[in-house]
C-alpha positions as CSV (number, residue, x, y, z in Angstrom):
1,M,8.0,-1.9,-13.6
2,N,10.4,-3.8,-11.4
3,R,12.8,-2.5,-8.7
4,F,15.7,-2.4,-11.2
5,E,14.0,0.1,-13.6
6,G,15.3,3.4,-12.3
7,G,13.7,3.3,-8.9
8,G,16.8,3.1,-6.9
9,N,16.2,2.9,-3.2
10,R,13.6,5.7,-2.9
11,E,9.9,5.7,-2.3
12,A,7.6,5.5,-5.3
13,K,4.6,7.7,-5.8
14,V,1.7,5.5,-6.7
15,R,-2.0,5.9,-7.7
16,Y,-4.0,2.9,-6.5
17,L,-6.6,1.6,-8.9
18,D,-9.1,-1.3,-8.8
19,A,-6.9,-4.5,-9.2
20,D,-3.9,-2.5,-10.3
21,F,-1.8,0.5,-9.5
22,Q,-0.1,3.2,-11.6
23,I,3.4,4.5,-10.9
24,L,3.5,8.2,-10.9
25,S,7.1,8.7,-9.8
26,P,9.6,5.8,-9.9
27,G,10.8,4.2,-6.8
28,A,11.6,0.8,-5.3
29,Y,8.9,0.8,-2.5
30,V,5.9,2.4,-0.8
31,T,5.3,2.7,2.9
32,C,2.5,0.9,4.6
33,A,-0.1,3.3,6.0
34,I,-0.6,1.3,9.2
35,T,2.8,-0.3,10.0
36,G,5.2,2.1,8.4
37,H,7.1,-0.8,6.9
38,Q,8.5,-0.5,3.4
39,I,6.8,-2.7,0.7
40,H,8.7,-3.4,-2.5
41,L,6.5,-2.7,-5.5
42,D,6.8,-6.3,-6.7
43,E,5.4,-7.4,-3.3
44,L,2.5,-4.9,-3.1
45,R,-0.8,-6.8,-2.9
46,Y,-3.0,-4.7,-0.5
47,W,-4.2,-1.1,-0.9
48,S,-7.3,1.1,-0.6
49,V,-8.5,2.8,-3.8
50,A,-10.8,5.1,-1.7
51,R,-8.0,6.1,0.8
52,Q,-5.1,5.8,-1.7
53,E,-3.1,3.9,0.9
54,P,-0.9,0.8,0.6
55,Y,-0.8,-2.0,3.2
56,A,1.9,-4.5,4.1
57,D,-0.6,-7.4,4.5
58,A,-4.2,-8.3,5.0
59,G,-4.1,-7.6,8.7
60,A,-2.9,-4.0,8.1
61,S,-5.7,-3.6,5.5
62,L,-8.3,-4.9,8.0
63,E,-6.9,-2.5,10.7
64,A,-7.2,0.4,8.2
65,D,-10.8,-0.5,7.5
66,K,-11.6,-0.6,11.2
67,R,-10.0,2.8,11.8
68,A,-12.0,4.3,8.9
69,G,-15.2,2.9,10.3
70,V,-15.8,0.5,7.4
71,L,-16.0,-2.5,9.8
72,P,-17.5,-2.5,13.2
73,N,-15.0,-2.9,16.1
74,Q,-14.9,-6.5,17.2
75,K,-13.8,-7.6,20.6
76,R,-11.4,-10.5,20.8
């Protein structure tokens, strides 16, 4: 599905799977669970199957893992 197939300018409802996702309700974007930024479905590359959350980029995905206790806190 691309952004021109009935999604308009609303948020899609998505089920996140291993290496893929399933659109449950059409839309043009999802919202990053960490940053709150809109992610167009054709640009969606990062998500958590366990938490069913999308992420804008690898940094947001890493931050989500840290918050969930998946990774130890690292001091910079």
